[in-house]
N, C-alpha and C positions, 0 to 999 in steps of 0.2 A: 394672470400667468405667473408661475413660479419657475425659477431657472437654476439649473446646476450646470457644470461644465459639460456642454453638449447634450444636456438633458432638459427638457421643458415639459411643463404641463400647460397645454394650450387648447382652448376650445374643447375641453373635456378629454383630451388625448394625452397620453404619455408619449412624448416624441423623442426619439434617440437619434441624433445625427441625421435628422430629417425624415426618419422612418417612424410611423405610428406603431407602437408596440402594444399599449393598452388603450382601450376606448372606455368611454363612460366613466372617466375617472371621478371619484367622489370629491366634493368640494373641500373636505377637511384634510385632503392629502396635500403635503407641502414638500418641496425639493430644496435641499441645502447643498450648495457646491461642496465637492470633495476637495480638501487641500492635501497637497503632497506632490513630490516629484514624480512618483510612480505613475500617476494617472492624469491624463489630460482630459479624457472624456468620462466624467463620472459625477454622481451626486447621491446624496442620502435621501431616502424616502422617510418621511415622518408624518405623523397624524396630529391634528389639533383636536383635543378632547378635554372636556371639563369633568368627565366621569372617571371614577377610580374603580380599582378592582384588582385582585391578584391574578385573574385570567381574563384577558379581553380579546376580542376578534374584531379586526377592522377591515372591511373590504376596500380594495384600492381601485381596481378597474378591471375591465373585461379583456381576457386574452383569447383571441380567436384566430384560427387560420394560420398560425405560425408554429413551425415544428420546435419542440424543445426537448431537452433531456434533463432529468433532476435526479438528485440523490436524496432519498428519503429513508427514515428509519422504519423498516418493516418489522423490526423487533426492538425492544428496549435498547439492546446492546449494539445492533448493527444496522448499517445502511444497505440499500441496493438501488439499482437504477429503475427509472421508468421514462418512456418516451410518450409523447402525445402531441396535440396540436390545439388544444383548448383548455380553458381554466379548470373545467371539471375533472380533467385527467390528472391534475396535480394532487398528490396524496397529502394526508396529514403528515406532520413532522418532516417536511421537505426543508432541507438545510442548505441546499445548493440548487440553483436553476440557471440553465443557459438556454437562451431563446435565439433562434436563427432569424434575424431581422431581414436579411436578404440571403438568398440561396447560395452558399458557398460552392456548390457543385457546378454552377453556371457562371459565376463571376470571379473576378480576382486573377491572380497570376495564371498564365497559361490560357486565358479566355481567348476564344477564337470568334466571338460574336461581335467584337468591335465596340461593345457598349462602354467599356472603360469603367464600368461599375464594379466596386468591390464587394465582397461578402461582408456581412455585418453580424457580428456576435454580441449579444447583450446578456450580461451576467447579473443575477440578482443574489446577494449575499445577505441573509438575515443575520443579525449580529446581536451583541449584548449591549444593553444600555442601562447603566446603573446596576440595580438589583434584578433586573428583568432580562429574560432571554426571548428573542423573537424567532419564529419559524414561519414558513409559508404553507398555504393550503389553498385548494380551490373550492368553489361552491357550485351548486347546480345551475346557477346563472352565468357560468363561465367566468366568475370573478376571481382574480387573485386576491387572497386575503392574508393579512398578517396576524398571527396568533401570538400574543404577548403574555408571558407567564413569569411569576416570581417564585412559586412553589411554596409560598408561606402566606396564609390568609391575612396575617398582620402586615404584610408588605404590599400596599395596594396603590401607592402614588408613583407615577412616572412622569418623565418629561415628554418623551415621545418624538423628539426631532430627528434622531438618528437611529432608525430601526433597521433599515435595509440599504445596503449600498448597491447602486446600480452603475455598472461600467460597461463600456462598449469599445469595439474596435474590429479590425479586419483579420487579426490572427487570434483564434480562440485561446490558445495556450498563453500568449503574451497577455491577453486581456485578463484571464483568470489570475496569473501571477501578479500582475500590477494591482488588481483589485484587492487581493489578500494583503499585498504590501501596504496599500492605502489604509485598510482596516487596521493592520499592525501599528501604523503610525497614529491612527486615530485613537485606538483603545489603549495602546501601550501595556498590554497584559500578556502578550504572547510574542513569540519570534517566528519568522519565516524559516522553513527548512534550510535554506541556503546559509543561514547564520549559525546553524547547530553543528556541534561535534558529533560525527557519526561514530558509533562504537566499531571497533576493528573486527568484532565477531562477524560482521556482515560480509567480510571478505574470505571467510573460510566455510567449509562444509561442517554441518553439525548434525546431531541426533537429539531427539526429544523423547522423553519416556512416556508420553501421554497415551497414544493409541497403542503402544506396546504393552503397558501394564495398567493404565488408568490409575486409580488411587491405591492399587495394590503393589505399587512400585517399592522396591527394596534396594538397599546398597548392593546386594549380590546382583540383582536384576540390572542395575546400572553397569556393573562390570561385565556382565554377560553381553549387554547390547554393544558396548564399545569393542569388546574382543571380537565379536562376530563381525562387525564391519571392517575392522583392521585386518583380519585374516583374509578377507577378499580383496585386499589391496586399495581400499578406500578408507583412510583413516579420518575419523571425525576429529575436528580441532576444537569444537565446543560441544557441550551437552546442556540441555535444559532439563533439570529435574522438576517435573511438573507436579501438580497437586498429588499429595500422599506422603510428603516428608514431615509435615507439621504436627505439633501436639495439639489435637482438637478433641472436642467432646461435646455431647448434648446436654442441655439442662435436664434436671430430673423430670420436668414436666413437658419437655420438648416433644413435638410430633415429628417423627423420622420421615425423611423423604427417601424412598427406595426406588431406583430406576437402574436399568442396565448401563454400564460403561459411564457413570457419572458420579459425582460426589453426593454426599448427604448434605443438603443445603441447610439443614437444621443445626449443624454443628457450629461451635464457635472455637476461636483460638483461646487456649487456656494457658499457654506460656510461649515465649518467642523461640525457644530452642527446639531442636529436631525430636522426633518421637523415637521410639526404641529401635525402629527398623534401620536407623541410620546412626546408631551407636555401636561401638565395638562390643561384641557379645551382648548385645541388647536383648532384653526379654520384655514381653508385653506386661504392662502393669508396673514395670520397674524402670527407673532411669538412673544412670550414673551422673553425678554432678561433676566429675573430673573432666575438665576441658579436653584433655587428651584422649578421652573415650567418645567424644562427640563428633559432630559433623567433620571436624578438621582431619580425622584420620581417613575418612572416606575420600575427601577431596584430594589430600596429599597423595594418597595411593593411586587414584585414577589419573591424576596430573603426571605423576612420575612414570607410571607404567605405560600409559598410552600417549604420552607426549601432548596432552590436552593444553590448549592455551587458555581456554575460558570455561568456567562453570557458572551457569545461571540457575536460579531456583525460582519457583512460582510463589506468589502470595496475592491475596485479594487486597484491594486498596483500603479495605476496612479490616484487614488482618486475614479473616477467612469469610466464607459465604455467609455465615450468620454473625459475623463481626467478632468482637472480642468479649470474653466473658465479663459481665458486669463487675465493676469494682477495680478492674485493672486499668490503669491510665484514665481513671475517671469515666470509664465506659458506662453508658446508660442504654437501656432498651428503648429503641425507636421503631415505629412502625411505618413502613414505607407507604407512601401515597403516590400512585403513578398518575402521570398526565392523561387526560382524556384521549389526546391524540395517540399516545402510545398504546393505550388500551384498545383503541379501535382498530389498530393495525394487526396485532397478534397477541394472544394470551401467552403467558410464560409460566412454565412450571417452577423455575427457580424463584421468580418473584412471588409466585403464590405461596411457596413454602416459607420464604423469608418474611412475608407479610403475616403469615399465620404464626410464626414463632417470634417475630420481631428480630431486630438486628442490634447487637451490642456496639453502639457508636462511640468511639473514643472522643472525648471532649475536643473540639477543634483546637482549643488553645494548648492542648497537650499532645496533639498528634505529632508534632515534630520529635518530641521526646520518644514517642512509640517508634516512629520510623527509624530514629537514629540508633536506638537501642537494638532494634531488630537488625538493621543493616550493618551496624558496627560489629555485632556478634557474627554475622555471616561473613564479613570481610575478614575478621580474625580467623575464620576457618578456611580461608582461601577462596571463598566465593567471589566472583567478579561482577556479578549483575543480577538483576531480578526481572522476571516477567510479572508485571502488575496487573491483575485481572479484575473484572467485575466493576470497572470504574464508573459506569453510568448509574450504579446503585445510589450514588450521592445525589442525584437529582430528585430522588423520591423522599429524601430526609431533611429537606430545607426547613420544614415548619419548626418554629422555635429557634432557628439559627440564622434568621435574616434572610432566608430564601436559598434557592438552589444554587444560584450563581455565587453568592458569598460563601457558602459552604464549600463548593467545588474549588473556589480561588484559594481558600485557606488550606484545604487538603493538598492541592497541587503545589502550592508554594512550599509547604513543609516537606512533601515527597521529594520534590526537585532539590531542595536544600540538602536533604539527606543523601540523595544519590551522589550529588557533587562532593559531599564530604567523604563518603565511604567507597564509592566506585568511580575512580578518576577517569576511566575510559567512557564515562557517560552510559554505564551499563544498566539500561532499562528498555523493556519492550512494553508498550502500552497496549492493553488488550480489553475487549468489551468496552470500548471507549468512544464509540461514534456518536457523541453529542457535542454540540458547540459550546456547552458549559466549559468542557475540559479542553477542546481544541483552542479556544480563544483564551485559555489560562496557561498554556504550556510554553514556558520560555526556553526550557532545555531539552525535554523529552524529544528524542529524534527518530524513534522507530515506532510504528503503530501497525498492529494487525489490521489488515485492510478489508476483511469480510468475515461473514460467519465461518464456522469451522470447516475443515476437511472432514467430511463424514464417509469413512471408508465403505460402510454398508448401505448407504442410501444411493441408489442409482440415479435418482433425480438431481443429486446435488452437484455432480461434477462439472457439467457444462455451466450450470448456474454459477458455480464458485469462480470460474475463470472470467466470465462476463462481469460479475459483481465486483471483483477486484479491480478489473481494468476501468470500469466506470467510476467506481468510488475513488480511484486514484486521481482522477481528474480534479477532485476537490482535495482529498486527504493529502495528496502528494505535495500541496503547497505548505503543509505544516510539518510533516515528518516524512521519512522514507517508509513506504508501505511494505508490510511483511505479508507475504502470500500464504503463510501458515505451512505447517509440516504436511507431507504427504507419504504414502507407502510407495517404495520403489518396486514392490512386487504386488501389482494390482492391474486389473483390466485396463484402467485409465492412467496408469503410472506415466507413460511417455507423454501423454497429453498434459498432465500436471507438470511434469519436468520441463518440458518445452516452454510452457508459460513462465515458469519461474526464471528460466534462462533469460527472457526478455524483460522480466520485471524489474531488474536492477536491485533485487532484494537478496536477503540471506537465503541460503539453500539448505534445508534441513529435512530429514525424514523421521518418521516415527515407527520404523520397522520393528517387528518383533525379532528377537535374535534368531538367526538362521533363515530368515525370510527376506532375502534381498535380491535384486536384479543388478548385479555389478556391471553388466554391459551398458545398462541405462546410466547408472551412476557415473560411469566413465565419460559419458557425454556432457557431464555437469562439473566434474571434480578432477583437478589435476593430481599427479602422483604425490605432491607434498600436501595434500588436503586443502589447497586453496581453490578458489573458483574464479571464473572469468565474469566478474560482475559488470554489467553495464552501468553507465554513468548517472542516469536520471531514473525517476519513477516511470515505469512503463505505462503508456496511456493509449486509448484507442486512436486510430488515425482520424484525420480531419473529416474524411468522408463517411466515417462510422459513427460520428458523434450522435446523429439524430436517427439512425436506423436502429432496428431492435433485433440483434443477432440471436436472441433466444426465443423469439415468438413470431417474427414476421414470415418465416419460411422461405426467405429469398437472400438474406444477407449473411456474409461471413464476418467474423470479428477479426480485425487487424490491429495488433498492438505494436507500437514503435518505441525504439530506444536509440541511444547514442553510445558508441565506444569512442576511444581517443581519435580514431581516424576512419571510422565506418559507422554505418547504422545497422540496426537489425530489426526485422519485422516478423513477429509471429502471427500466423494465420489460423484461425480455429473455426470449425463448424460447431456452434454452440446451440443450434436449433433443437427444439423438442421438449424443453422443460423451463419452468419459470415459477416465480412466486405467484400464487393464486390470491387475488384480492377478495374473492368470495370464500374460499376454503381456508384462508389465512395460513397457508403453508406452501412448501415447495412441492410441485406436482409435474409428472410427465404428462404433457398434453398431446404429444404425438410420438407414438411408440416407434414409428419408422420414418423419421424426418428424411427428407430427400437430399440428393447430392446437389451442391450449390457451386456455382462458378462466380468468381470475382476477378479482380485485376490487382497487380502490384506495379507500383510506380516508384521511382527514386524519391519523388517528393512526398511519398507516404511518411518518410523519416523527416519530420517537420523541421528539425534543426540541423539537417545535413550540411548546408552551407557553412555552419560554424566550425566543422572539422575538415572541410575541404580547403585545398589551396586557393589562394586569392583569385587566381585566374581561372577558376573551375568553370567549364562551360555547360555544366548540367548533365553530361554523359556519365553513366555509372555502369559498373559490373554488379551483376545480381547472381548470388550463388545459392542454390537451394540445397538444404541439408539432407532431406530424404531423397530428392531426385538426383542430387550430385551433379547438377548441370550448372554450367557457367554461361551466362547470357550478357552480351553487350547491349546496353539499353540507352539509346540516344534520348536527349533531353525531351521531357514530356511524353515519351512513348510508354507503353505498358505491355505487360505479359499476362496471360490468363492464369488462373489458379482454380483448379476444381477439386473439392473436398467431399468425401462421403460423411455421413453423420458421425460426430464425435471423433473426427480425424483432424490433423493438424499438418502445417509445414512451417519451417523457419527459413528466412531469407537473410543473407548478408548482403548489405548494400554498400558498395564502395565507390567514391568519386574517382573518376579516371583522370590520370595525369598524362599530359603530352610532354615528352622529353625533348631535349634540344636536338636529338637525331631523328625526330619525328615519331619514334615508337610510343605507343600508349601503354600505360601500366597502372595496375591496381593490386594492392596487397589484400588477400582475402582472409587468411589466418589458419587456425588448425581445423582441418576439414571435418574431423570427426567429433568435434564439440558442437553443441547446439549454437552457442554464441561464438562462432569462429573468430570474428574480428576482434574479440576482447583480448586475444593473446598479444596483439601488437601494442607495445607500449611507447615506442619512439620510431619515427619515420622521417627521414631526410632525403630530399631529392638533390642529386648532382652538387653535393656540398664540397667534395674534394676534387672531383673531375666530372666531366661531361658524361652523360648516359650511364650513371651509376646510381643506385638506390641503397640507402643504409637503413637497417631496421634493428630494433631490439625487441625480442620476442620471448614470451613465457611459454612453458609447457614442453610437451613431447608428442611425437607422433607425426601424422602427415601434415606438412605445412604447405599451403597453396597460395600462388600469386597468379594474376592474369598479366600477361605480356603479349603484345601484338607480334613481336619478333622473338625468336629463340634466344635466350640469354647466352652470352659468350661464356660466362662461368658464375658460379655462386660459391662464396667463401663464407665459412662460419668460424667465429672467434678468430678472425684476422688471418689465419694461416691455413685452415683445413678446407680444401676445395671439396665441394660436395657433389656427388652424383645426383642428377635431376632427371625427371621425366618431363617431356614437353608435348602437348597435344596440338598439333597444327591447326585443327579445325577451330578449337575453342580458345586457344591461347593459354590454357591451364598448365601451369608449371608447378611441379611438386618435388619437395625434398622430405627426407625422414629425419626428424629430430630425436636423438636418444634421450632417455630419462636423465635429467640433470641430478647431480648429487646434492646440490645446495638448494635450500628453500628459497623460493621466489626468484630463482635464478633467471637472468636475462641473456638469451642467446644473441650474440652480435653477428648479423647477417649482412653481407654485402653482395648486391647483385649487379653485374656488369652486362649491359645491353649493346 
């Protein structure tokens, strides 16, 4: 028997808190207790082996008859989710696995069967050990396997004692958080999201140039895009100038990659400064060296004319797709070698091109100088941050550099040091970066693109996008704030995408072409000052959605929950009909006409709602539906049905009910025309100065709603101005109209007497 905290291997079974999770466990599997305050029930899985090798696979034991959800890399760059109930369902390159040890839909809080049993969630986190990276996979015998790789044939010796953390508990979100914090303490190579500085751009509406212009972006195009949105009354406060601004070129012998709406992956960075399109009076083939003629003039003009707060620009972690031209910063041509697990999941055009032409890899010992010179130049031009793309390419370049883990750690350390020096607001968005080499090496980076791209012309992609981000966030959200990517506001699926971002807790930005906007939609997301009502946490699937498959099973809705300061928000989406095909190795529509689906909404769908409720909260809540416009009083543990057609959505604001001293019940809803209504309420005080009064501080303008069981006596705004209000006797919905404030981030002071 080997023992960890609450974890044992006994009689050939991996037993977690009394529940057998794996059977037929191999004799060379050992458990080491996990140390740390964050975790009481956990241990590390290791293997005893006297064999060496730069890639080894170790079977652990059989997983059978238990539901799981995993996040695996279906592309080199990106993860997505898969659900199953046996070991052979676990794909290659699985980086996160959660198993249902006991069914959470029957046990735990609210159980009526009297069993007293709790749900049990068991998390498996394959981690880094020395120069090796572990991932999980299944085999045809239903065995869970550990795949261990260094990425360098010369790096073949490993210890093997701390390869996978196993953690367990009755709340899945707490278990995952505590597990990642335990790994943080063990590795000391990364930081949990809660410790990181979030860049302020997350709190404002933005525009990205990519889907508007692709690599044909110009300084004039940037100005047109900003002007177009501003004229419609939705002023962007940040812009991301995506791929297309850099000085790049092919080698004379390079083989060009040509495809629609993408970059030439054969090109390399030839210098750190902007190309002619972003120089004043720039001409192709000629560049002015006068700094006053460079990027700075564009940035200064758009910031001054459009009141922009932040300008970000794109670059690859290796400079450009093909790296840096050899000779600069001791760059040398390296040829990527992809992991067999990645190759088996999906072939990649970008990787094929880069492998054909090689990549100009900056000497890891010189890479800080490269980043610092690039970023200091950008900062001197008024740039506030960078979107750093193509990050996972580093895992293919470890040969000769001590392996993939060592190379990633050197690059990420240098990158974060340069960001810290040059962009004080922690201005970085990590992209194409879904590997644990990078996640477990990120001490400062705080924002990460959470799924494959928004593909405006791929009808299969839209429901897949929403589901993938939500499930990826269960894991990624422990490291950084997930970014749901840009979208088009004028698009058949625009509202669907917009509603998802409103519950995601993420930045909200579009990539509209100039003149192609839906301002009515954007007004549900953006206030008049360009700020957004951002929820507090990464948006994740509700507990009862963790193991269902809302993209493929034909019966499940996807519910995504988040918190505001005093309420919760739940987005509900019918995502059925499309998914990543493990046979075709691409996204496919498998049901052209998926059916209408009915589910339920409960207050406890917002998992942490008690954290923002009053101490004496009895569990009753008010639920407000954005599209339906209905206010429903929901007693504790009650539910209401929600029915959605294919590719449709609804957003619910969930507010704890407060009973006042006069017996009246009250709940503040928020700005009713915004997707995330409750995000407008920034302060809430009950009966502070006198009985039966409620004080609030509120952002934004438009129709503001509250629930009150009795008609308010009066409502006062800004201490003196008594407001007219409407009161619905049946529902208790009370509304007032807030005018547009003159000041940015203004807080209305509202007092309600009941």
